[in-house]
N, C-alpha and C positions, 0 to 999 in steps of 0.2 A: 663495229670492231668489237672482236674478242677479246677479253682482258690477258686471257691465256697467251692469244698471239702475240701481244705486246711483248717485244724483247726489251729488258732493261738495260740501258748502257750505263756505263760507270757514272758520269756525269748527272745521270738523272736520279742516282741514289745519293743523298746527302745526310749529313750528321748536324741535329738541330745543335747551334751554339750555343744554347741555352740547358738543355737537358741530357743531350748527347744522344738521343733517341733517332734512328736511321729512316726516312721519311722520302717519299718520292716528290722531287721538285717539278712542278708544273710548270713553274716560270725561272728564267734562269738568276732572276734577282732574290728568290726566296731562300730565308738562311735559317729560319725556325720551322719547326713541326707543324705549326698551325694553331696547335693548343691555344687557349686564351691566356694561360700562365705565362705561357712562354713569349707570347705576343707583348703582355704587359711588362714583362722583364726587359724584352729587346727594346721595347719603347723608353722605358725608364733609363735603361743605359745610354740610349740614344741621345736624350734630352740632358743627362749628364755629363756626357762628352761635350755637347753642342755648346753648353755653361761654361765648361772649363776652357774650350777654346775663347769664349768671349772673355772670360776673366784674363786670360794670358794675354790676349791681344789688348787690354786696357778698355776696351769698349763698354758701354753702358748700354741700357734701354734707349731707343731711338727718342727724340725729344720733339714733340710737334712744333711746329713754329707758331700758332697761335693756341694757346690752352684752351679746355672746354669752358673754363670760366673766362673772367676777366680779372683783369689787375685789380688788386685790392687799394690801390691807393686813387683809382678813378671810378671803381664799381663793384657790381656784384662778383664774389669770387666762387669757387666749385661749392665752398662749404655754407655760402651765404643762401639762406631759404627764400621762398617767393614772397614770405610775408614780410622780411627785411627789406627786399628789392621794392617792395610796393610802398612801404613807409619813406623809403629813400624817394621814391618817385613822387609821392606827394608832397614830400618838402620841396622837392624842386619844382614843383607845379606843373608835373607831367602825368601821363598815364601810366601805367606800367609797360604796355607794349611801345609806347614812345620813348620811355626812359631806357629800356634794354636797346632798342635799336639807335638810340645816341650813345649809349655805351659802347656797342658794338663798332660804330662808326669811328668812333674816337680811336678804338684799339687797332683799327685797320689802317687808320691814317698816320699812325706812329711811324 
């Protein structure tokens, strides 16, 4: 299809919400002209608005049911190194793998 034959409808021409430049909207949801600077600015604005809504609602980041580590009072925590876990395992008379399995089963049975 020839570009000259394409007639522009009023809704096809839009103004970029960041820089104000006119652009041809290929999709109905486009609001920026497509330049990387405008896309970055739009994304930053959207993230700021999202964080503001979360703060206004009093929400925090979602918390996992089980943390990546294990409770401090019963075994390894996220800050504990493998060497520390090995030392504790040997003191308990177990291998590292058996110790970690034992601790994980203790956490899941809580």
